[in-house]
MIKOLRO-130580 format. One record per residue (C-alpha): residue number from 1; residue in three letters; chain; x, y, z. Coordinates in steps of 0.5 Angstrom, whole numbers, plus 2048, in hexadecimal, padded with zeros to 3 digits. Example, Ala and Ser with C-alpha at 12.3 -4.5 7.8 and 13.67 -1.06 7.14 Angstrom:
+------+------+-------+-----+-----+-----+
| resi | resn | chain |   X |   Y |   Z |
+------+------+-------+-----+-----+-----+
|    1 |  Ala |     A | 819 | 7F7 | 810 |
|    2 |  Ser |     A | 81B | 7FE | 80E |
+------+------+-------+-----+-----+-----+
END
This chain:
+------+------+-------+-----+-----+-----+
| resi | resn | chain |   X |   Y |   Z |
+------+------+-------+-----+-----+-----+
|    1 |  Met |     A | 7CB | 7E4 | 80A |
|    2 |  Ser |     A | 7CF | 7E3 | 804 |
|    3 |  Lys |     A | 7D5 | 7E7 | 801 |
|    4 |  Thr |     A | 7D1 | 7EA | 7FC |
|    5 |  Ile |     A | 7CB | 7ED | 800 |
|    6 |  Lys |     A | 7D1 | 7EF | 805 |
|    7 |  Lys |     A | 7D4 | 7F3 | 7FF |
|    8 |  Leu |     A | 7CE | 7F6 | 7FC |
|    9 |  Leu |     A | 7CC | 7F8 | 803 |
|   10 |  Leu |     A | 7D3 | 7FC | 803 |
|   11 |  Phe |     A | 7D2 | 7FE | 7FC |
|   12 |  Phe |     A | 7CB | 801 | 7FD |
|   13 |  Gly |     A | 7CD | 804 | 804 |
|   14 |  Asp |     A | 7D3 | 808 | 800 |
|   15 |  Leu |     A | 7CD | 80A | 7FA |
|   16 |  Phe |     A | 7C9 | 80D | 800 |
|   17 |  Phe |     A | 7CE | 811 | 803 |
|   18 |  Leu |     A | 7D1 | 813 | 7FC |
|   19 |  His |     A | 7C9 | 816 | 7FB |
|   20 |  Ile |     A | 7CA | 819 | 803 |
|   21 |  Ala |     A | 7D0 | 81C | 801 |
|   22 |  Leu |     A | 7CE | 820 | 7FB |
|   23 |  Phe |     A | 7C8 | 822 | 7FF |
|   24 |  Leu |     A | 7CB | 825 | 805 |
|   25 |  Thr |     A | 7D1 | 828 | 800 |
|   26 |  Leu |     A | 7CB | 82C | 7FD |
|   27 |  Leu |     A | 7C8 | 82D | 804 |
|   28 |  Ile |     A | 7CE | 831 | 805 |
|   29 |  Arg |     A | 7CF | 834 | 7FF |
|   30 |  Tyr |     A | 7C8 | 837 | 7FE |
|   31 |  Gln |     A | 7C4 | 839 | 804 |
|   32 |  Asp |     A | 7BF | 83C | 800 |
|   33 |  Gly |     A | 7B9 | 837 | 801 |
|   34 |  Arg |     A | 7BA | 834 | 7FA |
|   35 |  Ile |     A | 7BE | 82E | 7FC |
|   36 |  Leu |     A | 7B9 | 829 | 7F8 |
|   37 |  Asp |     A | 7BA | 82D | 7F3 |
|   38 |  Glu |     A | 7C1 | 82D | 7F3 |
|   39 |  Phe |     A | 7C2 | 826 | 7F4 |
|   40 |  Thr |     A | 7BE | 825 | 7EE |
|   41 |  Tyr |     A | 7C2 | 829 | 7EA |
|   42 |  His |     A | 7C8 | 826 | 7ED |
|   43 |  Trp |     A | 7C7 | 81F | 7EC |
|   44 |  Pro |     A | 7C8 | 81D | 7E5 |
|   45 |  Asn |     A | 7CF | 81F | 7E5 |
|   46 |  Phe |     A | 7D0 | 81D | 7EC |
|   47 |  Ser |     A | 7CE | 816 | 7EA |
|   48 |  Ile |     A | 7D4 | 815 | 7E5 |
|   49 |  Val |     A | 7D8 | 816 | 7EC |
|   50 |  Phe |     A | 7D5 | 812 | 7F0 |
|   51 |  Phe |     A | 7D6 | 80C | 7EB |
|   52 |  Ile |     A | 7DD | 80F | 7EB |
|   53 |  Trp |     A | 7DE | 80E | 7F3 |
|   54 |  Ile |     A | 7DA | 807 | 7F3 |
|   55 |  Leu |     A | 7DF | 804 | 7ED |
|   56 |  Ile |     A | 7E5 | 807 | 7F0 |
|   57 |  Phe |     A | 7E3 | 803 | 7F6 |
|   58 |  Tyr |     A | 7E2 | 7FD | 7F3 |
|   59 |  Ile |     A | 7E9 | 7FD | 7EF |
|   60 |  Leu |     A | 7ED | 7FF | 7F6 |
|   61 |  Asp |     A | 7E9 | 7F9 | 7F9 |
|   62 |  Leu |     A | 7E5 | 7FD | 7FF |
|   63 |  Tyr |     A | 7E0 | 7F8 | 7FE |
|   64 |  Asn |     A | 7E4 | 7F3 | 801 |
|   65 |  Leu |     A | 7E0 | 7F0 | 806 |
|   66 |  Asn |     A | 7E7 | 7EE | 80A |
|   67 |  Leu |     A | 7E9 | 7F5 | 80A |
|   68 |  Lys |     A | 7E9 | 7F8 | 811 |
|   69 |  Ile |     A | 7E8 | 7FF | 811 |
|   70 |  Ser |     A | 7EE | 7FF | 817 |
|   71 |  Asp |     A | 7F2 | 7FC | 811 |
|   72 |  Ile |     A | 7F7 | 801 | 80E |
|   73 |  Lys |     A | 7F5 | 7FE | 807 |
|   74 |  Phe |     A | 7EF | 800 | 809 |
|   75 |  Val |     A | 7F2 | 807 | 80A |
|   76 |  Arg |     A | 7F6 | 807 | 804 |
|   77 |  Ser |     A | 7F1 | 805 | 7FF |
|   78 |  Thr |     A | 7EC | 80A | 802 |
|   79 |  Phe |     A | 7F1 | 810 | 801 |
|   80 |  Asn |     A | 7F3 | 80D | 7FA |
|   81 |  Ala |     A | 7EC | 80C | 7F8 |
|   82 |  Ala |     A | 7EA | 814 | 7FA |
|   83 |  Leu |     A | 7F0 | 816 | 7F7 |
|   84 |  Ile |     A | 7EE | 813 | 7F0 |
|   85 |  Ser |     A | 7E7 | 814 | 7F0 |
|   86 |  Val |     A | 7E7 | 81B | 7F1 |
|   87 |  Val |     A | 7ED | 81B | 7EB |
|   88 |  Leu |     A | 7E8 | 818 | 7E7 |
|   89 |  Ser |     A | 7E2 | 81C | 7E9 |
|   90 |  Val |     A | 7E6 | 822 | 7E8 |
|   91 |  Val |     A | 7E7 | 820 | 7E0 |
|   92 |  Tyr |     A | 7E0 | 81E | 7E0 |
|   93 |  Phe |     A | 7DE | 824 | 7E1 |
|   94 |  Tyr |     A | 7E3 | 829 | 7DE |
|   95 |  Leu |     A | 7E6 | 825 | 7D8 |
|   96 |  Ile |     A | 7E2 | 81F | 7D6 |
|   97 |  Val |     A | 7DB | 823 | 7D6 |
|   98 |  Lys |     A | 7D8 | 82A | 7D6 |
|   99 |  Pro |     A | 7D2 | 829 | 7DC |
|  100 |  Ala |     A | 7CE | 82F | 7DD |
|  101 |  Ile |     A | 7D1 | 82F | 7E4 |
|  102 |  Thr |     A | 7D9 | 830 | 7E6 |
|  103 |  Pro |     A | 7D9 | 82E | 7ED |
|  104 |  Lys |     A | 7E0 | 82F | 7EF |
|  105 |  Thr |     A | 7DE | 831 | 7F6 |
|  106 |  Asn |     A | 7D8 | 82C | 7F6 |
|  107 |  Leu |     A | 7DD | 827 | 7F4 |
|  108 |  Val |     A | 7E2 | 828 | 7FA |
|  109 |  Ile |     A | 7DC | 828 | 7FF |
|  110 |  Phe |     A | 7D9 | 822 | 7FD |
|  111 |  Ser |     A | 7E0 | 81F | 7FD |
|  112 |  Gly |     A | 7E1 | 820 | 804 |
|  113 |  Val |     A | 7DA | 81F | 806 |
|  114 |  Phe |     A | 7DA | 818 | 803 |
|  115 |  Leu |     A | 7E0 | 816 | 806 |
|  116 |  Ala |     A | 7DE | 818 | 80C |
|  117 |  Leu |     A | 7D7 | 814 | 80B |
|  118 |  Phe |     A | 7DB | 80E | 808 |
|  119 |  Ile |     A | 7E0 | 80D | 80E |
|  120 |  Leu |     A | 7DA | 80E | 813 |
|  121 |  Trp |     A | 7D5 | 809 | 80F |
|  122 |  Arg |     A | 7DB | 804 | 80F |
|  123 |  Leu |     A | 7DC | 805 | 816 |
|  124 |  Phe |     A | 7D5 | 803 | 817 |
|  125 |  Tyr |     A | 7D5 | 7FE | 813 |
|  126 |  His |     A | 7DB | 7FA | 816 |
|  127 |  Ser |     A | 7DA | 7FC | 81E |
|  128 |  Phe |     A | 7D2 | 7FB | 81E |
|  129 |  Phe |     A | 7CE | 7F9 | 818 |
|  130 |  Ile |     A | 7D3 | 7F3 | 816 |
|  131 |  Asn |     A | 7D3 | 7F0 | 81D |
|  132 |  Ile |     A | 7CA | 7F0 | 81C |
|  133 |  Ile |     A | 7CB | 7EC | 816 |
|  134 |  Pro |     A | 7CB | 7E4 | 818 |
|  135 |  Lys |     A | 7D0 | 7E0 | 815 |
|  136 |  Ile |     A | 7CF | 7D9 | 813 |
|  137 |  Asn |     A | 7D1 | 7D4 | 818 |
|  138 |  Leu |     A | 7D6 | 7CF | 815 |
|  139 |  Ala |     A | 7D9 | 7C9 | 817 |
|  140 |  Ile |     A | 7DE | 7C5 | 814 |
|  141 |  Ile |     A | 7DF | 7BD | 814 |
|  142 |  Gly |     A | 7E6 | 7BB | 814 |
|  143 |  Asn |     A | 7ED | 7BB | 817 |
|  144 |  Asn |     A | 7F2 | 7BB | 812 |
|  145 |  His |     A | 7F6 | 7C0 | 80D |
|  146 |  Lys |     A | 7F0 | 7C2 | 809 |
|  147 |  Thr |     A | 7ED | 7C5 | 810 |
|  148 |  Glu |     A | 7F3 | 7C9 | 811 |
|  149 |  Glu |     A | 7F2 | 7CC | 80B |
|  150 |  Leu |     A | 7EA | 7CE | 80C |
|  151 |  Leu |     A | 7ED | 7D1 | 813 |
|  152 |  Asn |     A | 7F2 | 7D4 | 810 |
|  153 |  Glu |     A | 7EE | 7D8 | 80A |
|  154 |  Ile |     A | 7E9 | 7D9 | 810 |
|  155 |  Ser |     A | 7ED | 7DD | 814 |
|  156 |  Lys |     A | 7F0 | 7E1 | 80D |
|  157 |  Asn |     A | 7E9 | 7E3 | 80B |
|  158 |  Pro |     A | 7E6 | 7E6 | 811 |
|  159 |  Gly |     A | 7E0 | 7E9 | 80C |
|  160 |  Asn |     A | 7DD | 7E2 | 80B |
|  161 |  Pro |     A | 7D6 | 7E0 | 80C |
|  162 |  Phe |     A | 7D8 | 7DA | 811 |
|  163 |  Gln |     A | 7D9 | 7DA | 819 |
|  164 |  Leu |     A | 7DD | 7D4 | 81A |
|  165 |  Tyr |     A | 7DA | 7CF | 820 |
|  166 |  Phe |     A | 7DE | 7C9 | 820 |
|  167 |  Val |     A | 7E2 | 7C5 | 81C |
|  168 |  Phe |     A | 7DF | 7BD | 81D |
|  169 |  Lys |     A | 7E5 | 7B9 | 81E |
|  170 |  Asp |     A | 7E3 | 7B3 | 822 |
|  171 |  Pro |     A | 7E1 | 7AD | 81D |
|  172 |  Glu |     A | 7DF | 7A9 | 823 |
|  173 |  His |     A | 7D9 | 7AE | 824 |
|  174 |  Ile |     A | 7D7 | 7AF | 81C |
|  175 |  Asp |     A | 7D0 | 7AC | 81E |
|  176 |  Asn |     A | 7CE | 7B1 | 823 |
|  177 |  Leu |     A | 7CF | 7B7 | 81E |
|  178 |  His |     A | 7C8 | 7B9 | 81D |
|  179 |  Glu |     A | 7C7 | 7BA | 824 |
|  180 |  Glu |     A | 7CE | 7BF | 824 |
|  181 |  Ile |     A | 7CC | 7C3 | 81E |
|  182 |  His |     A | 7C5 | 7C4 | 821 |
|  183 |  Gln |     A | 7C8 | 7C6 | 827 |
|  184 |  Glu |     A | 7CC | 7CB | 824 |
|  185 |  Lys |     A | 7C7 | 7CD | 81F |
|  186 |  Ile |     A | 7CC | 7CB | 81A |
|  187 |  Lys |     A | 7CA | 7CE | 812 |
|  188 |  Ala |     A | 7D0 | 7CC | 80E |
|  189 |  Ile |     A | 7D5 | 7C6 | 80F |
|  190 |  Val |     A | 7DB | 7C5 | 80B |
|  191 |  Ile |     A | 7DD | 7BE | 80A |
|  192 |  Cys |     A | 7E5 | 7BD | 80A |
|  193 |  Asp |     A | 7E5 | 7B6 | 80C |
|  194 |  Asp |     A | 7E1 | 7B0 | 80C |
|  195 |  Phe |     A | 7E5 | 7AC | 812 |
|  196 |  Gly |     A | 7E6 | 7A7 | 80D |
|  197 |  Asp |     A | 7DE | 7A5 | 80D |
|  198 |  Ser |     A | 7DB | 7A8 | 807 |
|  199 |  Gln |     A | 7D4 | 7A4 | 809 |
|  200 |  Arg |     A | 7D4 | 7A6 | 810 |
|  201 |  Met |     A | 7D6 | 7AD | 80E |
|  202 |  Glu |     A | 7D0 | 7AD | 809 |
|  203 |  Ser |     A | 7CB | 7AB | 80E |
|  204 |  Ala |     A | 7CD | 7B0 | 814 |
|  205 |  Leu |     A | 7CD | 7B5 | 80F |
|  206 |  Phe |     A | 7C6 | 7B3 | 80C |
|  207 |  Ser |     A | 7C3 | 7B3 | 813 |
|  208 |  Cys |     A | 7C4 | 7BB | 813 |
|  209 |  Leu |     A | 7C0 | 7BC | 80D |
|  210 |  Pro |     A | 7BA | 7BE | 812 |
|  211 |  Tyr |     A | 7BF | 7C5 | 815 |
|  212 |  Lys |     A | 7BF | 7C8 | 80D |
|  213 |  Ile |     A | 7C6 | 7C8 | 80D |
|  214 |  Asp |     A | 7CB | 7C9 | 807 |
|  215 |  Phe |     A | 7D0 | 7C4 | 806 |
|  216 |  Tyr |     A | 7D7 | 7C5 | 802 |
|  217 |  Asn |     A | 7DD | 7C1 | 800 |
|  218 |  Tyr |     A | 7E3 | 7C4 | 802 |
|  219 |  Pro |     A | 7E5 | 7C7 | 7FB |
|  220 |  Asp |     A | 7DF | 7CA | 7FA |
|  221 |  Phe |     A | 7DF | 7CE | 801 |
|  222 |  Tyr |     A | 7E6 | 7CF | 800 |
|  223 |  Glu |     A | 7E5 | 7D3 | 7F9 |
|  224 |  Leu |     A | 7DF | 7D6 | 7FD |
|  225 |  Leu |     A | 7E4 | 7D9 | 802 |
|  226 |  Ser |     A | 7EA | 7DB | 7FE |
|  227 |  Gly |     A | 7E9 | 7DB | 7F7 |
|  228 |  Lys |     A | 7EE | 7D5 | 7F5 |
|  229 |  Ile |     A | 7ED | 7CE | 7F3 |
|  230 |  Pro |     A | 7F1 | 7CA | 7F8 |
|  231 |  Val |     A | 7F5 | 7C6 | 7F3 |
|  232 |  Glu |     A | 7F6 | 7C0 | 7F8 |
|  233 |  Ala |     A | 7EF | 7BF | 7F9 |
|  234 |  Ile |     A | 7EC | 7BE | 7F2 |
|  235 |  Gly |     A | 7ED | 7B8 | 7ED |
|  236 |  Gln |     A | 7EB | 7B8 | 7E5 |
|  237 |  Asn |     A | 7E4 | 7B7 | 7E7 |
|  238 |  Trp |     A | 7E4 | 7BE | 7E9 |
|  239 |  Phe |     A | 7E6 | 7C1 | 7E3 |
|  240 |  Leu |     A | 7E0 | 7BD | 7E0 |
|  241 |  Glu |     A | 7DB | 7C0 | 7E4 |
|  242 |  Asn |     A | 7DD | 7C6 | 7E4 |
|  243 |  Leu |     A | 7E1 | 7C9 | 7DE |
|  244 |  Lys |     A | 7DA | 7C9 | 7DA |
|  245 |  Glu |     A | 7DF | 7CC | 7D3 |
|  246 |  Gly |     A | 7D8 | 7CA | 7CF |
|  247 |  Gln |     A | 7D4 | 7D0 | 7D2 |
|  248 |  Lys |     A | 7D9 | 7D5 | 7D0 |
|  249 |  Asn |     A | 7D9 | 7D6 | 7C9 |
|  250 |  Tyr |     A | 7D6 | 7DD | 7C9 |
|  251 |  Tyr |     A | 7DB | 7DF | 7CF |
|  252 |  Asn |     A | 7E1 | 7DD | 7CB |
|  253 |  Ile |     A | 7DE | 7E1 | 7C5 |
|  254 |  Phe |     A | 7DD | 7E8 | 7C9 |
|  255 |  Lys |     A | 7E3 | 7E7 | 7CC |
|  256 |  Arg |     A | 7E7 | 7E6 | 7C6 |
|  257 |  Ile |     A | 7E3 | 7EC | 7C3 |
|  258 |  Phe |     A | 7E6 | 7F0 | 7C9 |
|  259 |  Asp |     A | 7ED | 7EE | 7C8 |
|  260 |  Val |     A | 7ED | 7F0 | 7C1 |
|  261 |  Val |     A | 7EA | 7F7 | 7C2 |
|  262 |  Phe |     A | 7ED | 7F9 | 7C8 |
|  263 |  Ala |     A | 7F4 | 7F6 | 7C6 |
|  264 |  Thr |     A | 7F3 | 7FB | 7C0 |
|  265 |  Ile |     A | 7F1 | 801 | 7C4 |
|  266 |  Ile |     A | 7F8 | 800 | 7C9 |
|  267 |  Leu |     A | 7FC | 7FF | 7C3 |
|  268 |  Leu |     A | 7FA | 805 | 7BF |
|  269 |  Ile |     A | 7FA | 80A | 7C6 |
|  270 |  Thr |     A | 800 | 807 | 7C9 |
|  271 |  Phe |     A | 805 | 806 | 7C2 |
|  272 |  Ser |     A | 808 | 80D | 7C2 |
|  273 |  Phe |     A | 80A | 80B | 7C8 |
|  274 |  Trp |     A | 80D | 805 | 7C6 |
|  275 |  Ile |     A | 814 | 809 | 7C3 |
|  276 |  Leu |     A | 815 | 80D | 7C9 |
|  277 |  Ile |     A | 815 | 807 | 7CD |
|  278 |  Gly |     A | 819 | 804 | 7C9 |
|  279 |  Leu |     A | 81F | 809 | 7C9 |
|  280 |  Ala |     A | 81E | 809 | 7D0 |
|  281 |  Ile |     A | 820 | 802 | 7D0 |
|  282 |  Val |     A | 825 | 802 | 7CC |
|  283 |  Val |     A | 829 | 808 | 7CF |
|  284 |  Asn |     A | 828 | 805 | 7D6 |
|  285 |  Ser |     A | 82B | 7FE | 7D3 |
|  286 |  Lys |     A | 82E | 7FA | 7CD |
|  287 |  Gly |     A | 829 | 7F6 | 7CA |
|  288 |  Pro |     A | 823 | 7F5 | 7C7 |
|  289 |  Val |     A | 81D | 7F9 | 7C8 |
|  290 |  Phe |     A | 818 | 7F3 | 7C9 |
|  291 |  Phe |     A | 818 | 7ED | 7CD |
|  292 |  Leu |     A | 816 | 7E7 | 7C9 |
|  293 |  Gln |     A | 815 | 7E0 | 7CC |
|  294 |  Lys |     A | 812 | 7D9 | 7CC |
|  295 |  Arg |     A | 80C | 7D8 | 7D0 |
|  296 |  Leu |     A | 806 | 7D3 | 7CF |
|  297 |  Gly |     A | 7FF | 7D5 | 7CD |
|  298 |  Lys |     A | 7F9 | 7D2 | 7CD |
|  299 |  Asn |     A | 7F9 | 7CA | 7CC |
|  300 |  Gly |     A | 800 | 7CA | 7CD |
|  301 |  Lys |     A | 801 | 7CE | 7C6 |
|  302 |  Ile |     A | 809 | 7D2 | 7C6 |
|  303 |  Phe |     A | 809 | 7DA | 7C5 |
|  304 |  Gln |     A | 80D | 7DF | 7C5 |
|  305 |  Ile |     A | 80B | 7E5 | 7CA |
|  306 |  Phe |     A | 80D | 7EC | 7C9 |
|  307 |  Lys |     A | 810 | 7F1 | 7CF |
|  308 |  Phe |     A | 813 | 7F7 | 7CF |
|  309 |  Arg |     A | 81B | 7F4 | 7D2 |
|  310 |  Thr |     A | 81B | 7F6 | 7D9 |
|  311 |  Met |     A | 822 | 7F2 | 7DB |
|  312 |  Leu |     A | 829 | 7F2 | 7D9 |
|  313 |  Thr |     A | 82B | 7ED | 7D4 |
|  314 |  Ser |     A | 832 | 7EC | 7D6 |
|  315 |  Ala |     A | 833 | 7E8 | 7DD |
|  316 |  Asn |     A | 82C | 7E5 | 7DC |
|  317 |  Asp |     A | 82A | 7DE | 7DD |
|  318 |  Gly |     A | 823 | 7DE | 7DB |
|  319 |  Ser |     A | 821 | 7DC | 7E2 |
|  320 |  Pro |     A | 81B | 7DF | 7E5 |
|  321 |  Thr |     A | 81A | 7E6 | 7E8 |
|  322 |  Lys |     A | 81C | 7E7 | 7EF |
|  323 |  Glu |     A | 81B | 7EC | 7F4 |
|  324 |  Asn |     A | 820 | 7F2 | 7F3 |
|  325 |  Asp |     A | 822 | 7EE | 7ED |
|  326 |  His |     A | 829 | 7F2 | 7EA |
|  327 |  Arg |     A | 827 | 7F0 | 7E4 |
|  328 |  Ile |     A | 822 | 7F5 | 7E3 |
|  329 |  Thr |     A | 824 | 7FC | 7E0 |
|  330 |  His |     A | 821 | 802 | 7E3 |
|  331 |  Val |     A | 81D | 803 | 7DD |
|  332 |  Gly |     A | 81B | 7FC | 7DE |
|  333 |  Ser |     A | 819 | 7FD | 7E5 |
|  334 |  Phe |     A | 814 | 803 | 7E3 |
|  335 |  Leu |     A | 811 | 800 | 7DD |
|  336 |  Arg |     A | 810 | 7F9 | 7E1 |
|  337 |  Lys |     A | 80C | 7FE | 7E7 |
|  338 |  Ala |     A | 809 | 802 | 7E3 |
|  339 |  Arg |     A | 807 | 7FB | 7DF |
|  340 |  Leu |     A | 809 | 7FF | 7D8 |
|  341 |  Asp |     A | 80E | 7F8 | 7D6 |
|  342 |  Glu |     A | 807 | 7F4 | 7D5 |
|  343 |  Ile |     A | 804 | 7F9 | 7D0 |
|  344 |  Pro |     A | 807 | 7F5 | 7CA |
|  345 |  Gln |     A | 803 | 7EF | 7CC |
|  346 |  Val |     A | 7FE | 7F2 | 7C8 |
|  347 |  Ile |     A | 801 | 7EF | 7C2 |
|  348 |  Asn |     A | 800 | 7E8 | 7C5 |
|  349 |  Ile |     A | 7F9 | 7EA | 7C6 |
|  350 |  Leu |     A | 7F8 | 7ED | 7BF |
|  351 |  Ser |     A | 7FB | 7E6 | 7BD |
|  352 |  Gly |     A | 7F6 | 7E2 | 7C1 |
|  353 |  Ser |     A | 7FC | 7DF | 7C5 |
|  354 |  Met |     A | 7FA | 7E2 | 7CB |
|  355 |  Ser |     A | 7F4 | 7E6 | 7CE |
|  356 |  Phe |     A | 7F3 | 7EB | 7D3 |
|  357 |  Ile |     A | 7F1 | 7E7 | 7D8 |
|  358 |  Gly |     A | 7F3 | 7E0 | 7DA |
|  359 |  Pro |     A | 7F9 | 7DC | 7DE |
|  360 |  Arg |     A | 800 | 7DF | 7DE |
|  361 |  Pro |     A | 804 | 7DC | 7D7 |
|  362 |  Glu |     A | 80A | 7D8 | 7DA |
|  363 |  Arg |     A | 810 | 7D6 | 7D6 |
|  364 |  Pro |     A | 810 | 7CE | 7D3 |
|  365 |  Glu |     A | 815 | 7CB | 7D7 |
|  366 |  Leu |     A | 813 | 7CE | 7DE |
|  367 |  Val |     A | 80B | 7CB | 7DC |
|  368 |  Ala |     A | 80F | 7C4 | 7DA |
|  369 |  Glu |     A | 812 | 7C5 | 7E2 |
|  370 |  Leu |     A | 80C | 7C7 | 7E5 |
|  371 |  Glu |     A | 807 | 7C1 | 7E3 |
|  372 |  Gln |     A | 80B | 7BC | 7E5 |
|  373 |  Lys |     A | 80B | 7BF | 7EC |
|  374 |  Ile |     A | 804 | 7C2 | 7ED |
|  375 |  Pro |     A | 7FD | 7BF | 7EB |
|  376 |  Phe |     A | 7F9 | 7C1 | 7E5 |
|  377 |  Tyr |     A | 7FE | 7C7 | 7E4 |
|  378 |  Arg |     A | 7FD | 7C6 | 7DC |
|  379 |  Thr |     A | 7F6 | 7C7 | 7DC |
|  380 |  Arg |     A | 7F7 | 7CE | 7DD |
|  381 |  Leu |     A | 7F9 | 7CF | 7D6 |
|  382 |  Leu |     A | 7F1 | 7CD | 7D4 |
|  383 |  Val |     A | 7F1 | 7D4 | 7D3 |
|  384 |  Lys |     A | 7F6 | 7DA | 7D0 |
|  385 |  Pro |     A | 7FA | 7DD | 7D4 |
|  386 |  Gly |     A | 7F8 | 7E4 | 7D6 |
|  387 |  Leu |     A | 7FC | 7EB | 7D8 |
|  388 |  Thr |     A | 7F8 | 7EB | 7DE |
|  389 |  Gly |     A | 7F4 | 7E6 | 7E2 |
|  390 |  Trp |     A | 7F1 | 7E3 | 7E8 |
|  391 |  Asp |     A | 7F8 | 7E2 | 7EC |
|  392 |  Gln |     A | 7FB | 7E8 | 7E9 |
|  393 |  Ile |     A | 7F6 | 7EC | 7ED |
|  394 |  Ser |     A | 7F6 | 7E8 | 7F3 |
|  395 |  Gly |     A | 7FB | 7ED | 7F6 |
|  396 |  Asn |     A | 801 | 7E8 | 7F7 |
|  397 |  Tyr |     A | 808 | 7E7 | 7F3 |
|  398 |  His |     A | 808 | 7E0 | 7F1 |
|  399 |  Ser |     A | 80F | 7DD | 7EE |
|  400 |  Pro |     A | 810 | 7D6 | 7EA |
|  401 |  Ser |     A | 811 | 7D3 | 7F1 |
|  402 |  Val |     A | 80C | 7CD | 7F2 |
|  403 |  Thr |     A | 809 | 7D0 | 7F8 |
|  404 |  Asp |     A | 808 | 7D6 | 7F5 |
|  405 |  Thr |     A | 806 | 7D2 | 7EE |
|  406 |  Met |     A | 801 | 7CE | 7F2 |
|  407 |  Glu |     A | 7FE | 7D5 | 7F5 |
|  408 |  Lys |     A | 7FE | 7D8 | 7EE |
|  409 |  Leu |     A | 7FA | 7D1 | 7EB |
|  410 |  Gln |     A | 7F5 | 7D2 | 7F1 |
|  411 |  His |     A | 7F3 | 7D9 | 7EE |
|  412 |  Asp |     A | 7F3 | 7D7 | 7E6 |
|  413 |  Leu |     A | 7EF | 7D1 | 7E7 |
|  414 |  Tyr |     A | 7EA | 7D5 | 7EB |
|  415 |  Tyr |     A | 7EA | 7DA | 7E5 |
|  416 |  Leu |     A | 7E9 | 7D4 | 7E0 |
|  417 |  Lys |     A | 7E3 | 7D2 | 7E4 |
|  418 |  His |     A | 7E0 | 7D8 | 7E4 |
|  419 |  Arg |     A | 7E2 | 7DD | 7DF |
|  420 |  Ser |     A | 7DD | 7E1 | 7DC |
|  421 |  Leu |     A | 7DC | 7E8 | 7DA |
|  422 |  Tyr |     A | 7DA | 7EA | 7E1 |
|  423 |  Leu |     A | 7E1 | 7E7 | 7E4 |
|  424 |  Asp |     A | 7E6 | 7EA | 7DE |
|  425 |  Met |     A | 7E2 | 7F1 | 7DF |
|  426 |  Thr |     A | 7E3 | 7F0 | 7E7 |
|  427 |  Ile |     A | 7EB | 7EE | 7E5 |
|  428 |  Ile |     A | 7EC | 7F4 | 7E0 |
|  429 |  Leu |     A | 7E9 | 7F9 | 7E5 |
|  430 |  Lys |     A | 7EE | 7F6 | 7EB |
|  431 |  Thr |     A | 7F4 | 7F6 | 7E6 |
|  432 |  Phe |     A | 7F3 | 7FE | 7E6 |
|  433 |  Ala |     A | 7F5 | 7FE | 7ED |
|  434 |  Thr |     A | 7FA | 7F9 | 7ED |
|  435 |  Val |     A | 7FE | 7FD | 7E8 |
|  436 |  Ile |     A | 7FD | 803 | 7EB |
|  437 |  Phe |     A | 7FE | 801 | 7F3 |
|  438 |  His |     A | 802 | 7FB | 7F2 |
|  439 |  Glu |     A | 809 | 7FA | 7F1 |
|  440 |  Gly |     A | 80B | 7F5 | 7EB |
|  441 |  Arg |     A | 812 | 7F1 | 7EA |
+------+------+-------+-----+-----+-----+
END
């Protein structure tokens, strides 16, 4: 069963128990035999509450198939989701609209009942239901670093729909591959190595066709598991086959309209606070309010990025930020954690040098250094850099080191290949969680 189907199962389960929670709430409150009438009366407004809960669950990653109910992250995310959902539900009922009902008691009972049902439902899903959903029997062909990378990703993604049955390492038995495939009822094969005899390997794989098997090459399967592109395993052909830029004209137009409209809205809403932030920066340390630095934009065009200054100007060598960096001021630390230092970048978005979503903009000298060490690094400049992006919501801070940059590039190439309105909306929603709950530098 695919990831999508499993996520839909969780979604419809949550939606079902939201309705059950409302029904039980009304049953507790109104014991006069008119429960169905009360349900019909309350449902229109509570449907908005349902939407709020589902949306917050999605933003806080509670539809992540790798998230086990025993993990502390699940407990923390559930608590945060419940708290935010209750607050937003209160805002909806008492500030945004004036509905026919003002369910103070109902909302409290509903929240408690649903939270209990939600935990029971997820316990049932993870302890019983998920075990009766058959996984796809998987075989990996090869015995090299690609095989090791796949085994590592499989272990890090227990919610993936595949069950590894064996790794075919012996090239001497390649002609008998179809027998093992048939015996183990393998339904998916990943080819990591042809053992230096591609024609023999093709013949062996061809003999497996009657068993209705899905065949994957290493880059495609790695991408499926991790949401990243394995840079070391792709060549120029990958870009020619996967970057269909001619099909993204309407998407690019809509994205630019979105950037201009929302950057204007954010600028108008926040501009009055710029003076207060500027005063706080100046009072806290000597130096300018804004931090300006040259960055590389689309197609390598240099532009000046705007941020609120968060670091000391004296004794600052301009090196990349480190953890617990002594150069960060007290006000700067708060601005970074709240992501308020990024707000002036709406100027860059309005000017067209940046977008809301895209790869992180880097300094020209850093790009010149990294592209000598990392293959295809400059391809991330095919699109505008962004205020947030696929890498930024990965949950990990990536420094400018070669290792971290390689990881970052893998996320950037995934976005480059799959960018769409749906993926952009996903990134925006996930960014809210990153801003609210993750610390920044």
